[in-house]
Residue, then its C-alpha position, 0 to 999 in steps of 0.5 A: m511512260a513515254l509510250g503511254f504519254g507520247r504514243l498512246r496520248l494518255s493523260s497522266h490520270a488515265f495512265w496511272r489508273l491502267t493496270p499492267r495488263e491493260l497497258a500491255a494490251a494497249l501497246r500490243a496494238f502498236a507492237g503487234p503480237a509477241r514473237a517466239p524466241l529464236d530456237r536452235t534451228g532459227l539460230g543455225a539458219l541465221m548463222a548460215r545466212f550471216p557467217d561473219 
C-alpha cells in the first residue's frame, strides 16, 4: 500500500481497482526486472570474495 499510494501516487480508488498483476507491472518500473536466485556458483564466488 505504501508503494501504491506513496511511490505511484495512486488514489485509493485506483489502487483498490488494480489487479495484483497490474500492481506488479507498475512496481517493476521502479524495481527493475526480477533477479534470478543465487546459484551454487554465485554463492561460491560470494564466499570467496567475503570469507568471513
